GUVOPA-515412 format. One record per residue: x, y, z of N, C-alpha, C in turn. Coordinates in steps of 0.2 Angstrom, whole numbers, plus 5000, padded with zeros to 4 digits. Layout:
N
XYZXYZXYZ/...
END
This chain:
703
492851235052493151165051493751155055/493651115060494251105065494651165067/494251225068494451285070494951315066/494951295059495451325054495151385051/495551445051495251495047495451495040/495151535036495351535028496051555027/496351595031497051615031497551555032/497351525038497751465040497751405034/497151395032497051345027497451365020/497451425018497851445013498551445014/498751465020499451455021499751385021/499251335024499451265024499451235017/498951255013498951235006499651255002/499851315003500451345000501051305002/501151295009501651255011501751185008/501151155008501151085005501251084998/500951134994501151134987501851154985/502151194989502851214988503251154989/503151114995503451054996503451004991/502850994988502750954982503150964976/503151034975503551054969504351044971/504551054977505251044978505450964978/504950924980505050854980505150824973/504650854969504650834961505250864958/505550914960506150944956506750894958/506650864964507250814966507050744964/506550734960506350664958506150624963/505950644969505650604974504850604973/504750564968504050564965503450544970/503650484974503150464978502950514984/503450554986503350604991502950664988/503150674982502850734978502050714977/501950654975501250634974500850634981/501150614986500850604993500650684995/501150724994500950794996500450824991/500450814985499950844981499250814982/499250744984498550724986498350754992/498750764997498650795003498350865002/498650904998498450974996497750974993/497650924988496950914985496450894990/496550864995496050845000495850895004/496150955004495951015008495351045005/494851055009494251095006494451155003/494051184998494151254995494151305001/494451364999494451415005493851435007/493351435002492651465004492351425010/492551365011492251325016492551345023/493051385023493351405030493151475031/493051495038492851555040493451605040/493351665040493851715041493651775044/494051815048493851875052493651925047/493951925041493851985036493551955030/493051915031492651885025492451935020/492451915014492151965009491351965010/491052015008490352025009489951975005/489451945009489051895006488751904999/488651974998488351994991488852004986/489552004988490052024983490151964978/490251984971490351934966490951894967/491451924971492151894972492151844978/491551834981491551794987491751724985/491551694980491651624978492251614974/492651664972493151664968493751644972/494151584970494751564973495351604971/495651634976496151674975496751634974/497251664970497851624968498251624975/498651564975499151554981499751594979/499951644984500551674982501151634983/501651644979502351604979502251534975/501751514972501751454969501651464961/501651524959501551534952502051514947/502751514950503251494946503251414945/503551394939503551324938504051284943/504651324944505151294948505251344955/505351304960505451344967506051374967/506151424970506751464971506951464978/507651474979507851474986507951544989/507851544996507851614999508651635000/509051584999509751594999510051634993/510351684993510551724987511051684983/511551654987512051614983511751554980/511251514983510951464980510551484974/510151534975509751564969510251574963/510751604964511251614959511551554955/511651504959511951444957511351404953/510751404956510251374952510051404945/510151474945510051504939510551484934/511151484936511751464931511651394929/511351354933511351274931510651254928/510251304927509551284924509651244918/510051254913510051214907510251144909/510851134913511051074915510651034919/510251074924509751044928509251014924/508951044919508451014915508650954911/509250954909509550904905509650844910/509850854916509950794921509250774923/508850814924508150784926507850744921/507950764914507650734909507950664908/508650654910508950594910508650554915/508550584921508250544927507550514925/507150564922506450544921506450484915/506950484911507050424906507450364909/507550364916507850314919508650304917/508950354915509650354913510050384919/510050344924510350374930511050394930/511450354927512150364927512350434923/511950444917512050504913511750564917/511250554921511050614925511550634930/511850584933512350604938512950634935/513150604929513750634926513650704923/513050734923512950794921513350844926/513250834932513550874937514150844940/514250784941514850754944515250714939/515850724939516250684934516250604937/516350564932516250494934516850474939/516650434943517150404948517650364945/518350374945518850334942518850264945/518750264951518750194955518250144952/517650174950517150124947516950134940/517450174936517250184929517450124925/517050094922517150034918517650044913/517550104910517950124904518750124906/518850144912519550154914519850084917/519450034917519749974920520049934914/520549894916520949854910520449804907/520549794900520149754896520249684898/519749644898519849574900520349534896/520549564890521049534886521749564887/521749604891522449644892522849594896/523549594893524049544897524249564904/524049624905524249644912523749624917/523149604915522649584920522849514923/522849514930522949454933522349414934/522249354931521649314932521549294940/520949294942520849274949520449214949/520549174954520149114955519449124957/518949094954518249104956518149074963/517749114966517549094973517049044973/517148994978516748934978516148954983/515548924982515048934986514749004987/514249014991513849074991514249124996/514249184994514649234998514449304996/514649355000514549414998514949434991/514549484988514849504982515449544984/516049544980516549584981516449664981/516449694987516349764987516949804990/517149854987517749894989517649914996/518149905000518149935007518150005007/517750035012517650105012518350135013/518750105017519450135018519850135012/519650095007520050095001519850154996/519350184998519050244993519250304997/519650344995519850404999519250454999/519250495004518750545004518950604999/518450624995518650674990518850734993/519350774991519550834994518950884993/518950934998518350984997518351024991/518951034988518951074982518851034976/518750964976518650924971517950924968/517450944972516750954970516651014967/516351014961516251074957515751124961/515751184960515251234964514551214961/514151184965513451164963513051184969/512351204966511851214971511651154975/511351154980511151094984510651054980/510251084976509751054972510051004967/510551034964510850994958511350944961/511650954967512050904970511650844973/511050864975510650814978510350764972/510150794966509950764961510450714958/511150734958511650694955511850634959/511850654966511950594971511450544971/510750574971510250534971510150484965/510350514959510350474953510850414954/511450434957511950384958511750334963/511350344968511150304972510550254969/510150284965509650244962509950194957/510550224953510850174949511150114952/511450124958511750074962511250024964/510650044966510050004968509849964962/509849994956509649954950510149904948/510849914949511349864947511349814953/511149824959511149774964510549724962/509949754960509449704958509649664952/509949694947510149654942510649604943/511149614948511649564950511249504954/510749524957510349474961510049424957/509849444950509549404945508849384948/508649314947507949294948507849294956/507149294957506949294964507149224967/507449224973507649164977508149124973/508449154968508949114964509549104967/510049074964510749064967511049124969/510949174965511349244967510949284971/510249274972509849314977509849284984/510449304987510549274994510549334999/510249394997510249455001510849485003/511449465001512049495003512349544998/512049554992512349594987512149664989/512649704989512649774992512649824986/512349884987512349944983513149974983/513449964978514149984978514350054977/513750094976513850164976513750204983/513550164988513450194994514050224997/514650194997515250215000515450284997/515450284990515650344987515150404988/514550394988514050444990514150464997/514250425002514350445009514950485010/515550465006516150505007516050575004/515650574998515550644995515150685000/514650665003514250705007514650725013/515050675016515450695022515950755020/516250755014516650805012516250875011/515650865009515250925008515050955014/514850915019514650935026515250965029/515850935029516450965032516651035029/516551045022516651105019516151165022/515551145022515051195024515151215032/515351165036515551175043516151225043/516651215039517251255039517051325037/516651335032516451395030515951435033/515651405039515151435043514451435039/514351395034513751395031513251335032/513351305038512951245040512251265041/512151325044511451355045511051365039/511351365033511051385027510851315023/510951255026510851195022510051195022/509851155016509151145015508851085017/509251035020508950975023508950915018/508950925011508950875007509550825007/510150855007510750815008510750775014/510550805020510550775026510050715025/509550715022509050665021509350605017/509750625012510050575008510650535012/510950575016511550545020511250495025/510650515027510250475032510050405029/509850405022509750345018510350305018/510950335016511550295015511750265022/511750305027511850275034511450215036/510750225034510250165036510450105032/510650115025510850055021511450025024/511850065027512450035030512350005037/511750005039511549975046511850025052/511950085050512150135055511550175057/511050135061510450165062510450225067/510850225072510850285076511050345073/511650345069511850395065511350415060/510950365057510450385052509850425055/509650405061509150435064509350515065/509950525068510150585069510150635063/510350605057510350645051509650655048/509250605049508550615047508150665051/508250665058507950715062508250785060/508850785059509150855057508850875050/508750835046508450845039507650875040/507350835045506650855046506550925050/507050935054507051005057507151055053/507651045048507851095043507251105038/506951055036506451055031505851005033/505351035037504850985040504350965035/504350985029503950965023504150915019/504750885020505050835016504750765019/504250745016503850685019504250625018/504750625013505150565012505650555018/505850605021506250595027505850565033/505250585034504850565039504750485038/504650465032504550395030505150355032/505750375030506350345032506450345039/506350395043506350395050505850345053/505250335051504850285053505050215053/505450205047505650135046506250115051/506550165054507050155059506750145066/506150165067505850155074505550095075/505850045079505649975080505249965086/505050015090504650005096504350065098/503850055102503450115105503950165109/504450135113504950175117505350215112/505550185106505950225102505550285099/504950265097504450325095504350375100/504250365106504150415111504850455112/505350415112506050455113506150505107/505850495101506050535096505550595096/504950595099504550645098504850715100/505150725106505450785108505950815103/506250775099506750795094506450825088/505750815087505450835080505150905081/505050935075504650995075503950985076/503551035078502851035080502451065074/502251025070501751055065501250995063/500951005057500350955056500650895053/501250895050501650835048501850795053/501950825059502150785065501550735067/500950765067500350725068500250675063/500350685057500250635052500750585053/501350595054501950555056501750505062/501450535067501250495073500750445071/500250465067499750415064500050355061/500550375056500850325052501250275056/501750305060502150265064501850225069/501250245072500950205077500550145073/500350165067500050105063500550055061/501150075060501650025058501849985064/501750015070501949975076501349935079/500749935075500149905077499849925083/499949995084499650025090498950055088/498450035092497750055090497350085096/497650135099497350165105496750215103/496350225108495850275107496150345105/496750365108497050425106497250435099/497450375096497650375089497050385085/496450355086495850365082495650435083/495650465089495450535090495850575086/496550575086496950615082496850605074/496650545072496450535065495850565064/495350565068494750605067494850675066/495250705070495350775070495750795063/496150755061496550765055496050755049/495550715049495050705044494650765043/494550795049494150865048494450915044/495150915044495550955040495650935033/495750865032495850835026495350785025/494650805024494150755024494150695019/494450715013494550655008495250635007/495650645011496350615011496350545010/496650515004496750445004497150415009/497650455011498150425016497850415022/497450465025497150465031496650405031/496250405026495750355026496050285026/496650275022496950215022497250195029/497450245033497750235039497150205044/496550235043496050215047495850145046/495850125039495650055037496150005040/496850025040497349985042497349975050/497150025053497050015060496449965062/495949975058495349925059495649855057/496049845052496249785050496749755055/497149795058497549765064497149745070/496549775071496149745076495649695074/495749675068495349625065494549645065/494449705064493849735062493749735055/493649675052493749675044493149705041/492549705044491949745040492149815040/492349845045492449915045493049935040/493549895040494149905035493949895028/493549845027493249835020492849895018/492449925022491949975020492450035018/492950055022493350115020493750105014/493950045013494350025006493850035001/493250015001492750024996492650094995/492550135000492550204999493050234995/493650214997494250234993494250224986/493950164984493950144977493450184974/492850194977492350234974492650314973/493050334978493350404977493850404972/494250354971494750354965494850284963/494450264958494550194956495150164953/495650214951496250204948496850204953/496650214959497250214964497350144967/497950124966498150054968498550054975/498750114977499150114983498750074989/499050034992498849994998498249954997/498049944991497549894989497749824990/498349804991498549734993498349725000/498249775004498049765011497249745010/496949785006496249765005496149695003/496549674998496449604996496549555002/497049575007497149525013496449525017/496149585018495549585021494949545018/494949555011494449515008494549435008/495249415009495449345009495249325016/495349365021495149345028494349335028/493949375025493249375025493049315020/493449285016493249235011492749265006/492849335005492449365000492749354993/492649294990492949284984492649324978/491949344978491749384972492049454972/492049484978492349554979493149544977/493449494979494149494978494249484970/493849444967493949444960493849504956/493349544959493149614956493849654957/494049654963494649694964495249674960/495349614959495849584954495749614947/495149614945495049634938495149714938/494949744943495049824943495749834943/496149804947496849824947497249804941/497049744938497349724932497149774926/496549794926496349844921496749914921/496949924928497249994929497949984927/498349934930499049924929499249854931/499349814926499449744928500249734930/500649784929501349774931501449824937/501049824942501149854948501249794954/501649804958501749754964501049744967/500649794968500049784972499549744968/499549754961499149714957499349644957/499949624957500149554957499949524964/500049564969499849534976499049524976/498749564973497949554973497749494970/498049484964497949424959498249364963/498749364966499049314970498549284975/498349334979497849324984497249284982/496949314976496449284973496549204971/497149194968497249124967497349084973/497649114978497749074984497049054987/496549104987495949084989495549034986/495749024979495548964975495948904976/496448904981496848854982497348834976/497448884972497948874966498548904968/498948864973499548894976500148904971/500148864966500748874962500648944958/500048954956499949014952500049074957/499849064963499849124968500649134969/501049084969501749094970502049134964/501749114958502049144952501949224952/501349244955501149314955501549354960/501649314966502049354971502749364969/503049314965503749324963503749374958/503149384954503149434949503149504952/502749504958502749574962503449584964/503849534966504549554969505049564963/504849544957505349564952505249634950/504649664951504449734950504749774956/504749744962504949784968505249734973/505849724974506149674979506049694986/505849754987505749774994504949784996/504549754992503849754993503649694998/503549725004503549675010502949625009/502349645007501749595007501949535003/502249544997502449494993502849444996/503349465000503849415003503449375008/503049405012502649365017502149325014/501749345010501249305006501549245003/502149254999502449204996502749145001/502949175007503149125012502549075014/501949115015501349075016501149025011/501249045005501048994999501548934999/502248955000502748895000502548845006/502248865011502048825017501548775014/501048815010500448775008500748715003/501248724999501448674995502048634998/502148635004502548595008503348615007/503448665004504148685003504348735009/504548695014504648735020505348775020/505848755016506448785016506348855012/506048845007505848905003505448955007/504948935011504548975015505049015020/505548975023505949005028506349065024/506649055018506949105015506549165013/505949155011505449205010505349245016/505249215022505049255028505649295030/506249265029506849295031506949365027/506849355021506849415017506349465019/505749445021505249495023505549525029/505849495034506149525040506649575038/507049555033507549605031507249665029/506749665025506349725023506049765028/505749735033505449765038505449725045/505849735049505949695055505349705060/504849745058504249755063503649715060/503749675055503249635052503149565056/502649565061502649515066502349445062/502049455056501849395052502449355050/502949395048503549355045503849315051/503949355057504249315062503849255064/503149265064502749215066502749155061/502849175055502949125050503549085050/504049115052504749085053504649035059/504349055064504249005070503848945068/503248955064502848895062503248855057/503648885053504048845048504548795052/504948825057505348785061505048735065/504448745067504048695071503948635066/503748645060503648595055504348555055/504848585055505548545055505748525062/505248535067505448505074506048535077/506148595075506748635078506448685083/506248665088505848705093506148765096/506848755097507148805100507248865095/507348855089507348905084506648935084/506148895084505448925083505248965089/505548945095505448985101505649055100/506249065098506549135097506149175092/505849145087505449185082504749195085/504449155089503849165092503949225097/504449225101504649275105504649345102/504949345096504949415092504249435090/503849385088503249395086502749425091/502849395097502449415103502649485106/503349495105503549565107503249615103/503149605096502949655092502149655092/501849605094501149605094500849575101/500949605106500849585113500049575114/499649605110498949605111498649545107/498949505104498749455099498849385103/498249355105498249295108498649235104/498549245098498849185093499649185094/499949245095500649245096500849205103/500449225108500649195115500449115115/499949095111499749025111500248985108/500549015102501048975099501648975103/501849025107502349025111502348975117/501748975120501548925125501648855122/501348845116501448775114502148755113/502548805111503248795110503648775116/503448815121503748805128503548735130/502948715129502748645131503148595128/503248605121503648545118504348545120/504648595122505348595125505348585132/504748565135504748545142504948595147/504648655146504648715151503948735153/503648695157502948705159502848775162/503348795166503148855170503148915165/503548925160503448975155502848965151/502748895149502148885145501448915149/501448905155500848925159500849005158/501349035159501349115158501149135151/501349095146501249115139500449105138/500249045140499549025139499049075142/499249095148498849145152498849215148/499449235146499449295142498949295136/498949235133498549225127497749235129/497649205135496949215138496749285139/497249325142497149395144497149445138/497349425132497449465127496749485125/496649555125495949585123495549585129/495749555135495249555141495649595147/495649655147496049695152495849675159/495149655160494949645167495349585170/495549545166495949485169496649495170/496949555168497649555169497849565176/497449605180497649605187497649535191/497249495188497149425191497749385189/497949385183498449345180499149375180/499149435183499849465183499949515178/499749495172499849545166500549555164/501049515167501749535165501949505159/502449535155502649515149503349475150/503549465156504149425157504049355157/503849325151503749255150504349215150/504949245150505549205150505849185157/505449205162505749185169505749115170/506149095174506249025175505848995180/505349025183504949005188504249035188/503749005191503149035191503049095196/502549135195502449185201502249145207/502149185212501949155219501349105218/501449045220500948995219500349005223/500449035229499849055233499349105229/499649145225499249195221498849155216/499249115212499049075207498449025208/498449005214497948955216497248975216/497249045218496549075218496349105211/496849105206496649145200496149115196/496049045196495549015192494849025195/494749025201494049035204493949115203/494349155203494249225202494049235195/494449205190494249205183493549185182/493349125185492649105184492149155187/492249185192491849235195491749295190/492349315187492349375182492049355176/492149285174491749265168491049265168/490749245174490049245175489749315175/490149355179489949425179489949465173/490449455169490549495163490349455156/490149395157489949355151490449345146/491049335148491649325143491749255142/491849235136492049165134492849155134/493049105138493749085138493849025134/494349035130494448975125494648915128/494348865128494548795131495148765128/495348785122495948765119496548795122/496448855126496948885130496948855137/496348845140496248825147496548755148/496448715143496648645144497348635144/497748665140498548665140498748695147/498448745149498648775156498548725161/497948685161497848635166498348575165/498548555159499048505158499748525161/499948585160500548615162500548615170/500048635173499948635181500048565183/499748515179499848445181500548425181/500948445176501648425176502048455182/501848515184502148555189501948525196/501448475196501248445202500648485206/500448535203499848585206499148555204/498948495207498348465205497748495207/497748535212497148575214497048625208/497548665206497448715201497348675194/497548615193497448585187496648565187/496348545193495648525193495248595192/495448645194495048715193495048735186/495648725183495648745175495248695171/495248625173494848575170494048595171/493848615176493148635178493048695173/493448745172493348805168493248775161/493648725159493548705152492848675151/492648635156491948615155491448675155/491548725159491048775159490948815152/491448805148491448835141490948805136/490748745138490248705134489648745133/489348775138488748815137488848885136/489448915139489548985138489249025143/489549085144489249125150488649165147/488549185141488149235138487449205137/487349145133486749125131486749045131/486549015136486548945136486148915131/485648945129485148915124485348925117/485948965116486148965109486448905106/486348895100486648825097487348825098/487648765100488348765100488748775094/489348805094489748805088490448775090/490648735084491248695085491848745084/492248755089492848795088493448765083/493748805080494348775076494948765081/495248705080495748685085496448715083/496448735076497048765073496948835073/497248875077497248945076497648965070/497349015066497649035059497849105059/498349115055498549185055498049225051/498049295051497649335048497849355041/498449335039498649355032499149295030/498949275024499349225021498949175016/499149125014498849075010498549015013/497949005011497648935013497448925021/497448865023497248855029497748815034/498348815031498848785035499248835039/499948835039500348885042500248945039/500048995042499949065039499249075036/498849025037498149035035497849085038/497249105035496849165037496149155038/495949125044495349115046495249115053/494749125057494749135064494049125067/493749055066493149045068493149045076/493649025079493649025087493549105089/493849145086493849215088493049245087/492749215082492049235081491649205087/491749145089491449115095491549155101/492149175102492349215108491949285108/491949315102491649385102490849375103/490549315101489849315101489649285108/490149265112489949245119489549175119/489549135114489249075114489649015117/489348965119489748905121489948865115/490448815116490748775111490348715110/489948695115489648625115490148575117/489948515116490448455117490948455112/491648455114492148445109492648395112/493148375108493648335110494048355117/494148425117494548455122494148455128/493448475128493048465134492948395137/492948345132492848275134493548255138/494048275135494748265139494748285146/494448355146494448385153493948345158/493348325155492848285159493148215161/493548185156493848125158494348135164/494748185163495248195169494948205175/494348245175494048265181493748205184/493448155180493148095182493748055186/494248045183494848005186495048045192/495048105192495248145198494748135204/494148135203493648125208493648055210/493848005205493947935207494447925212/495047955211495647955215495547985222/495048035222494948065229494348035233/494047975230493547945233492847975232/492748025227492148055226491848015220/491547955222491347905217490747935214/490247965217489647995214489848045208/490248085210490448135205490848105199/491248055201491548025196491147985191/490647955194490147915190489747965185/489548015188489148065184489548095178/490148105179490648125174490748075169/490848015171490947955166490347945162/489747945165489147935161489047985156/489248055158489148105153489648095147/490248065149490748045143490447995139/490047945141489847895137489347925132/488947975134488448005130488848055125/489448085126489748135122489948105116/490148045115490448015109491148025109/491548055113492248055114492448015120/493047985119493347955125492947895128/492547865123492047825126492347755129/492847725126493047665129493347675136/493747735136494047755143493447765148/492947795146492347815150492047745153/491947695148491647635150492047595155/492647595154493147565158493147595165/493047665165493047695172492347685175/491847675171491147665174491147595177/491447545174491547475177491947475183/492447515183492847515189492447545195/492147605193491747635199491147595201/490847555197490247505199490547455204/491147435202491447375206491647405213/491947465213492047495220491447515224/490947535221490247555224489947485227/490047435223489747375225490147345231/490747355231491247325236491147365243/490947435242490847475247490047465250/489647425247489047415249488547465247/488647505242488247565240487847545234/
END
């Protein structure tokens, strides 16, 4: 199985289980759960081959041997000093962990660390004390008062009690969670007057300075090489929360190299990588083991990268972990990002059959079912999730999507708000709630929801795209342009992003850039057109590419279309033609208008029944059929290679070509097009007027 021997599989299982125990001891429960699931997805050792296999007739052949080093309930450190400290602290450690498990985070921290006098409420003056100076309440919205980092002195190295790294991590991590909890409490209701996204975790500065003092002490004592990596991971979180992304990456990479099995550190590092270039630059700094491959899959999926190499790597990993829910979910999400909804739905269905009580990532499944308009299946999923745990953010998003599909947008908003009350960093809920606010015409609330989604994850192209659409509704096109550019940079293979960008350039009267954006929309998913169109992503240039090259592009596209049977969207071809008309390129305009007409029959099957394309391209995730809606009939027409039949857009192109031929003296061609317009049912009055004019000119010419 994937060239794995029994000894290698046993060693891998041992490392994963040990890492799960260590994460659980430090109350990193999501990481511990992920590692335990990964270990359980490994096939039993009997399924692997070994050079010294037990005799096939031996009764011990099918007996699973115990894994060495995992018999103890608690893991032990290889460092003698750390082992001694952990043994001395066992009673206090159990007490602190029990407090953490009961969500008494301040008590957990106080077991090992004395309360910070600068933040101790008990040491502050009483509100009734005469020595307290009343302060004037601040007016308007603003950041909550947070003590300046410079005002909090770095604790001296000898102020920290002699603690093991495990106990120090637990104490500081509990303090961090307590700060996050208080931050959410201070924010009060979702999108309320206090929930302006500026309230900070007031414990971060103290945690950061404590860790800095600890690192300085270890460095001075020459013990830096004996660090376990957990405190480096925590310091990376603190730096990331303080927007020190570069330093945070350095500490997270250091933590990963010290302890490669800390999956939580990999996840934090993934969130800091905002581009493919950043991901590639990070690879040489990482250790080379199986978690690196898992990280590559997860990071690539989060950047919407779906190359054959990623699918190949995923297939290889599934041979080692054939039932891993994480890997199966990654494959489903890869299909989801490429709009292969049937394949994604099948994998999610497999996951539900494999573990019907697992809710992780099922909110993405509800998005898939929404796009497919599979209301019965979405209703079943909502019932299943509610029966499992109605107070999980995933459940609330699933139910919200169900009500959105029923066009009950107020109920959908209620459930998305409930999801955010449970977890304010739950990305899907912010984005979906923005879509729902658009549906109920609350544009300003939608903008705020999208902004909060971007704050949670700046790689979410749906939130950037939603912001662009919302500002378009407000007719603030320069703002919309910025957000569409961000969405297109994150999702360069999605024609919808480029189409929106082109329409925005058109509205602010920048036809040269509009042509480039519309052409990028045409070439999205059609690699053979990129050499013709240039394939450049520099849509911000102030001028078109060489016009001599562009003038031949339309005829080359027509030839390629006929040879390969590719449907070209007339809703993209027509605005390109209009932009060329604004630029004075009438020959190129005529060529693109001819291409619009050619799409009525389509290149693949002229006898197929015509399909009416949707004029409003819709987003793949969100509520309803307006901004952020989730349907794509035009994409289906393109995939099937059928013609559109006569539409308003093709009739406009026919009318333009008729007038063009009229102006050039090609009266017969103009009459033919005008007569076709009279039969189409669109632009009839203009066509009749043109026919009368043409007849008058023909009679005057004696024809």
